[in-house]
C-alpha positions as CSV (number, residue, x, y, z in Angstrom):
1,M,22.2,-5.6,-37.2
2,S,23.3,-4.2,-34.3
3,Y,22.0,-4.3,-31.5
4,K,22.2,-2.8,-27.7
5,Q,21.5,-4.2,-24.9
6,T,20.2,-1.6,-22.1
7,E,18.1,-3.6,-19.7
8,E,20.3,-6.0,-17.0
9,Y,19.2,-9.7,-16.2
10,L,19.9,-11.3,-13.1
11,T,20.1,-15.5,-12.8
12,V,17.6,-17.2,-10.4
13,I,20.6,-17.3,-8.0
14,E,20.8,-13.5,-8.1
15,I,17.0,-12.8,-7.2
16,T,17.2,-15.6,-4.4
17,K,19.8,-13.4,-2.7
18,I,17.6,-10.3,-3.5
19,L,14.3,-11.3,-2.1
20,R,15.5,-14.1,0.4
21,L,13.5,-16.9,-1.0
22,S,14.5,-20.3,-2.5
23,A,15.5,-21.1,-6.0
24,L,12.1,-23.9,-6.2
25,T,10.5,-20.8,-5.3
26,I,11.4,-18.4,-8.3
27,Y,11.3,-20.9,-10.5
28,K,7.9,-22.4,-9.5
29,Y,7.1,-18.3,-9.7
30,I,8.2,-18.4,-13.3
31,K,6.3,-21.4,-14.4
32,E,3.1,-20.2,-12.9
33,G,3.6,-17.2,-15.0
34,K,4.2,-14.4,-11.9
35,L,7.5,-14.1,-12.1
36,L,8.2,-12.8,-16.3
37,A,11.6,-14.6,-17.8
38,I,13.4,-15.3,-20.6
39,E,15.2,-18.6,-21.0
40,F,19.0,-19.5,-22.8
41,G,20.1,-22.8,-23.2
42,G,18.1,-24.0,-20.1
43,H,19.1,-21.2,-17.9
44,Y,16.4,-18.4,-16.8
45,R,17.2,-14.6,-16.7
46,V,14.8,-11.9,-15.1
47,S,15.4,-8.4,-16.0
48,R,15.7,-6.0,-13.3
49,T,12.2,-4.3,-14.7
50,S,10.2,-7.6,-14.3
51,L,11.5,-8.1,-10.9
52,Q,10.5,-4.9,-9.9
53,S,6.9,-5.1,-11.2
54,F,6.9,-8.2,-9.4
55,I,7.9,-7.0,-5.8
56,D,5.4,-4.3,-6.5
57,A,2.4,-6.5,-7.5
58,H,3.2,-8.3,-3.5
59,K,3.3,-5.0,-1.6
60,V,0.7,-5.0,1.3
61,F,-0.9,-2.3,2.1
62,I,-2.0,-1.7,6.1
63,R,-5.0,0.4,6.9
64,K,-4.7,2.7,9.9
65,E,-7.7,2.4,11.9
66,T,-9.0,5.6,13.1
67,L,-9.5,5.6,17.3
C-alpha cells in the first residue's frame, strides 16, 4: 500500500507566525472546531487548505458609502 502526501501541514507555532496570534488562540480555534486540524501524538497539524479556508471565512467586507 502506498500513500502519497500532497498536502502540506503546519504546526501551531508556524500558524502563530503567519496569523500573528498566540498559540492559545490557535488551540482555542482548533478545540472549537473553527480551524480544522489533525492530531498526531498530542500535536496538532493544520493543512494549508484548512488554514486558507479559515482565513477566507474571516474576511471583512466594507461597503463604500455613496455620497
